N, C-alpha and C positions, 0 to 999 in steps of 0.2 A: 845430171845423170839420168839414165833411163828409169821410167816408172816400173813398178813391180809387174811381174807377169803371173799367170796362173797356169800351172801344168799339173794335170791329173788331180785337179781340185785343190792344190796347195799353192799358196802365194810364195813368190821368190823374187829376189832382186838380181837382175842380170848385170851385175857390176864386175869390174876387174878387181884384182887385189889392191891396186893402188887407189882406186876410187873408194873402196871400202875403208882402207886405212885413213884416208883423208876425211871421210865422213865421221868415223869414230873419233878422230882427233878433234874435229869441229864440235862434236857433241860433248866431249870431255871439257873443251873450253867453255861451252855454254852451261856446263853443270847439269846437263840433261841425262837422266838414267837411260842406259842402253842395254837391252837384252839381245844377245846375238846368237844365232844358230846357223849351222850348215845343214843342208838337205842332201842326203845321198839316196841310193836306190832302196836300201833297207828301210830308212826312215819314211821315204815316200810310200812304199808299199804298206808298211805297218800303220801309217796314218789313215789309210782307206777305211779301216775297221775300228780304229782307236780314236774316238772323239776327243778324249782328253789330250792325246798326243797332238792331234791336229790343231786343237784350240791353243795349246801351248806354243806350237810353231807360229800360228797366225798372230799370237799376241806379241811376238818378238818384233823388235824395231828394225833389225837388219837380218835378212834371211839369204845367206849366200848359197850358191850352187856348188856342192861338192859331189864327187863321183862322176867319172867320165860317162857312165851310162845315162845319167840325168842330163848332162850337157848334150850328148848325141841325140837322146830321145826328144829333148826340148827343141833342138834344131830341126829334127825330122817333122815335127808338127808345126813348124813355121816361126818359132821364137828366135829372136836375135840374141844369142848368148855368146859373149866375147871370149870367155875362158872359164876353166874350172878354177874354183878358189878352194883349195884343200884346207881342211880344218887345222892340220898340223902345221902347214906353212903359215897360216894366219896366226896361229899361236906364237910362233917364233917372231913374226913381224910385230906382233903386239907387245911381246916382251922387249923387243928393241925399242919400240915407241915408249914403253913404260920406263925403260932405263934412261932415255933421253929426257923425258919429262919429270923424272923422279916420282913417278906414280907408284905407291906401294901396292904389291899384289898379294893375293891369297891363293894358295894351291890346295884344292880339295879333291880327294878321291884316291882310288887304287888301294893296293894292300900296303900295310905299314912299312914294309921294307922297300917297296917300290917308290912310295912318296918320299921316303928319306933319301934314297939314291937319286931321285929326280931333283930334289932340292940341291944336293951336292953337285950334280952335273951342271945345273943351271947357274949356280954361283961361279963356276969356272967359266962357262960360256958368256955370261953377262955379269961381269964383276961389279958394275954400277947398279945392278938391279936391286931394288929394295923389296925383299920378301918379308912381308908383315907377319905371315904365319902360314901353317900348313896342317893338314889333318887327313888321315886315311878315310876311305869311303864307307866305313862301317859305324854309322852313327844313327841308324834309323829308329832306335828306341827313344831318341830325344832330339828331334829335328830342331825344336825351338832353341835348345842349348847350343846347337851347332851354329844356327843363324846368329845368335847373340855373340858367340866367340868371334865370328867373322866381323861383326859390327865393331866389337871392342878392339880388334886388331888395328883398326885405322886404315885398312886396305881400301883402295879406290877401284881396283880391278880384281875380279874373281874369275878363276878358271876351274871348272868342275869336270873331273875325269871319272865319270860314272856312266854306266850303260844307259842307253835309251830304253824307255822314256823317263827313267828315274831322274836323270839330271835336269831335263827340261821341266819336269813337274816340280822338282825341288826349287829351282830358280824362280819359276812362276809363282809358286805358293808363298815364298818367303822374300821376294825381291824388295818389298817395302820395309823389311826388317834387317836387311843385310848391311846397309850403310855404304854400299859401293856405288860407283857411277857407271860401272860396266861389268856385265856378267856374261860368260860364254861357256857352253859345254864343249869339252874337248875329247870326249870318248876315251879311246885307248892310247892317247898321246903320251901319258906318263910311262906306259909300258915300253914305248919306243925310246923315249928320252933316257930312261934308266938302263936300257940295254936288255930288258927281259925279252922283247921281241924286236925283230928287224923290219924296217920299212922296205917295201919292194924296190928293186932297182928301177932307175929312171925310165928305162925302156918299157918295163911292165906298167909303170904308172901312165906313160903316154898312150898305151894301148888299152887302158882301162882294166888291167889285170891285177890290181892290188888285192882284190878280194881273193883271187886264186892263190896269190902268194901267202895270204893269211891262212887259207885252207891247208897249204903245204906245211905251214908251221904248227898249226893246231887242228889236224884233220878230224879228230873225234868230236871236238866242240863246234867246229865251224861248217862242216860240209852240209849238214841238214839245213842250217840257217841260210846259207847262200843258195842252195838248190831251190829252196822255197821262194826266197825273195826275188832271185833273178828270173825264175820261171814266171812268177806272178807279174813281175814288172813287164816282161815281154808280152804277156797276155793283155795287160792294161794298155800298153803302148799300141799294140795292134788294134785294140778296140777304139782307142783315141783317134788313130789315123783313119780307120774305116769310117768312124763317125763323121770326120771332117770331109771325107770323099763323098759320102752319100747324104750330106746335110742338105 
């Protein structure tokens, strides 16, 4: 597979979904711990001024490229990026892998009613899936106890649906105490699985407009976030392209 690339100062693996799944399966076979992360426009922008976030990304073993903007931007500056690997699609692929391999999973994050509904939906979608445990995302008064609960569950794969950078920092901080072989942050995935929010139609996904669809669903909460990150990303991309031209 291709070696990692560096775009706007952040390392990434320009791999396909299939290549990523095969590498994760190989690492599970070897018993090697894997921390996985996807990088989208917001995470890329925020990492420019957040050293802890950047370090937590760089410390991950597999860094997939999510977000059409990152794919297009990386290609514009000359990187060979075969496809976008969306975090939610990776989540479902990995649950399928876990079902086939009988790998117990732990689901962490979201509101109490959301995580409960997510578990119920996943048990229908993946009847063979072993869900070792789950917990909502409000445990910050005692992170050590949360890490111990995950370890005691016997789970080998952990999916954390908490906002950035909290999920990356939690996994990085406690990964030696979690007892799992694989850990991945999945952001707002549980909201979509539970039905609280809807994923953008395929056409909007293909044109990189999932962010706009989220703004339409939650305008008060999302418009400032995406206005800031998308504008800053365009500025950073222009600066990167200009730097290469006049190098």
